[in-house]
C-alpha positions, 0 to 999 in steps of 0.5 A: 453552482451548488456544493456537494452537500447541497447537490446531495440534498437536491437529489432527495429522496434517495433510493427508498426514501433515504435522506441526508443526515450529517457529514462524516468525512471526505478526501481527494476522491469524494465525501461520505455522508450519513443517511437516515430512513424512516422505516415503519416508525423506526429510524435506520442509518446507512452511508453514501459516498459522493464522488464528483467527476468534473470537466477539466476547466483548463481544457476547451471542450466543444459540445461534442467533445464534452459529451464524449468525455462525460460519456467515457467517464460514466462508462468507466465509473459504471465498470467500477460499480459493477466490480463492487456488486461482484463482491456483494455478499462476500465476508469482511468487505463493505458492501455496495447497496445502491448507486446513482449517477447524477449530472451536475449543472453550472449556473447557466444550466450546462452539464459540467460533470456528474456525481456518483452516489454509492450507498453502503452500510454504516460502519466506523472507520478504523481511525475513528474507532482508535480515537474513540477506544484507543490503540488496538491490542495485539489480539485485535490486530491479529483478528484484523489481519484475518478479517482483511485477509478473508476480504482480500481473498474474495477480491483476488479470486476474481482477479481484482486488486484493491490497490489502496489498502491502508488503515483509513480504508478499514472499517469496524462493525458493531461486533468488532469485526473488520471490513475492507472498504473504499474500492474507488481504485480497485481494478479487475481485468482478464489478466491478473497484472496491472501497470498503472500507478494507484494507491497512497504513497506510504502504503504502496508497494515498491513495484507500484510506486515505480510503475509510473516510469517503467510500465512494468506490470505488477500483480496481487502481491502488491496488495500483500505489501500494503496489507503488510505495511498497514499491520506494521503501522498498527503493531508499531505504535502508529509509526511506519518502518524506520519512523521514531517518536522524534521523526519530523515529516521530512524524516518520514518522507525520507524513510518512505523513499528509502523503503521504496528503494529497497532499504531493509528495516526491522520488525514492528515493536509489538506482536508475537514473533510469529505475527511479526514474521508474517507481517515482514514476509508481506513487506518483502521488497521483492514480490516473489519474496512475499506470500503468493496468495491469501490462502498462504497468509490465512494458513500462516495466521492460523498456524500457531507453529508458523515461523519464517525469516523475520528479514527476507534474504537480500535480493541478488540484484545490483541497482542495475539488475534489479527488475523493480529499480527504475530511478537508479538503473543504468544511466538513470542518474538524478541531476541537481535539478531533481530529475532523471532522464527527463522525468521530474521527481514525483511530487510527494503529495499523498496522505499521512493519517488521512491528511495531505503532506505539505508537498504540493510541488515536485520534491528534490530529494536531499541527496543529489546522487543515486540512492544506495543499492540496498540489494547488492549481491553478497561478495564472492566467496574467497578462494580456498587457500592453497594447501601448505607444503608438508614440513620437511622432516626435522633432522635428528637433534641432539641436545635434549628436548629443548632442541627438538622443540626449537627445531619444530618451530623453525620448520614451521 
């Protein structure tokens, strides 16, 4: 069977005489190639993302079930592509220019899946831009914050969540504007809340990470959290919250785990107090403590006098009352096998800086006890002290002033 690059070449010419030029990069969900086109003597460039959808080789498909599986998957991908076209023409979003769906055949000529081809304008990914030019200045990060907020507002206006906001999914055009891309796991529904796990672990909101065990629904405020963590990362020397220059990968994983369970953290190292407060409000543990729509974020970014608490107030929840806690609520006590109430600990096999973590098997966290509750209620106020009884009138004393003073102290 041909590999992805060879299959892409076999589909040529693509659309209006586009041809593969070179490989750009890829990950779990597909690969991106640079395309070129001869346009009246001038060479134009664009990009194509190739997403292979393959049959599960461990399942025994008959011809009927195989056809049903492929048809269902194609319908799902078509809906995702429709979502992308709905955003066409919106500012600060990578646009879908064309698409194709191509069947994949094995060496015997049987269909074993299909490739989804999505053509987009060619931009520089933010990680590549930083590698070429160095870290973004605070001014650039603030511009990025505005640009991405504008793009997210367009998505949220049609009840669409991105669900995978991270620095790897931000792009830069030739004028230095920032765009949000990669809508592979975006979702739009009639109701603006969702109940499936999606995203990249260091950037996802706590309620999204925990939804795999609760089925509780989440809303667009989950995007605000990922947006805030992305800004935090850029303002903190490319380090996540609670990460330091000396952090090992295990330290980073533990910090992510603590944060997703509510451990407070300080603001990023760089940026104005105003920008830090906006980032920290986006990163609040409880969804209701975050901004509630992107218009609020844009207003805060444009208001030079905006102030907000850098740290949100502690949530009035115990670990048993916290509606976002799952692993440590009630009797969900982790056992020494790394599971709780029959659930296996989720494997940490997501991505840091575009590279897979070393964890490919279920990971037992270092502590075998419930994680500390970082949102215990404040202690009840102490009762007001009972009023002191009025001192008895001092008896007239003889012997001068010294005897009078001694009498007062004795009465007290």
